[in-house]
C-alpha positions in Angstrom: -4.1 4.0 1.6 -5.9 2.1 -1.1 -4.5 -1.6 -1.8 -5.8 -3.8 -4.7 -7.4 -7.2 -4.9 -6.8 -9.3 -8.4 -10.0 -11.2 -9.0 -10.3 -12.7 -12.0 -13.2 -12.3 -14.7 -15.9 -15.1 -15.0 -14.9 -17.3 -18.1 -17.9 -15.7 -19.8 -16.8 -12.2 -19.5 -13.3 -12.7 -20.1 -11.1 -11.7 -22.9 -7.7 -13.6 -22.8 -5.3 -11.7 -20.0 -7.7 -9.8 -18.4 -9.0 -9.5 -15.1 -10.3 -7.0 -12.9 -8.5 -5.3 -9.9 -10.6 -4.3 -6.6 -9.1 -1.7 -4.2 -10.2 -0.9 -0.3 -9.2 1.1 2.1 -6.5 -0.4 4.2 -5.9 2.7 7.1 -7.7 6.0 7.9 -4.5 7.5 8.3 -3.9 10.8 6.5 -1.2 11.2 3.9 0.2 14.3 1.9 1.3 12.0 -1.0 1.6 8.3 0.2 3.5 6.1 -2.4 5.5 3.4 -3.1 3.9 0.5 -1.1 6.1 -2.7 -0.7 5.0 -5.9 0.8 7.4 -7.5 3.4 6.7 -11.4 2.5 8.5 -12.7 5.5 7.4 -10.3 8.2 3.9 -10.4 6.7 3.8 -6.4 6.4 3.1 -3.6 4.2 5.5 -0.5 4.1 5.2 2.8 2.3 6.1 6.3 2.4 4.2 9.5 2.5 6.8 11.6 0.7 5.8 15.4 1.6 5.6 14.6 5.5 9.0 12.6 5.3 7.3 9.5 7.0 7.7 5.6 6.8 4.3 3.8 7.4 3.8 -0.3 8.1 0.7 -2.2 9.0 -0.9 -5.9 9.0 -2.9 -6.2 5.5 -5.8 -6.0 7.3 -4.6 -2.5 8.3 -3.8 -3.3 12.0 -1.0 -2.2 14.3 -0.3 0.8 12.1 3.0 2.1 12.8 5.1 5.4 11.6 8.4 6.9 11.8 9.3 10.7 10.6 12.3 11.7 9.3 12.7 15.6 9.8 14.4 17.4 7.9 15.0 14.7 5.1 13.4 13.9 2.1 11.9 10.2 1.5 10.8 9.2 -2.0 11.3 5.3 -2.1 13.1 2.5 0.1 13.9 -0.9 -0.6 
């Protein structure tokens, strides 16, 4: 799972309203179709789904404390 980090472009290279986005690998968890990242501000947890495997994942922003739940026989494409 990749997580974007928005970094502003230095003033000398900036066009009004532009910024660069850097990504980093958050976890080495293998997924068939990881989608729909959702940040829970109160719990400070990132949630997302693996559509094809019918799994819901959550972890801390540093990728630690990874947890997942499988829903056999279900289709999961998003959650709120």
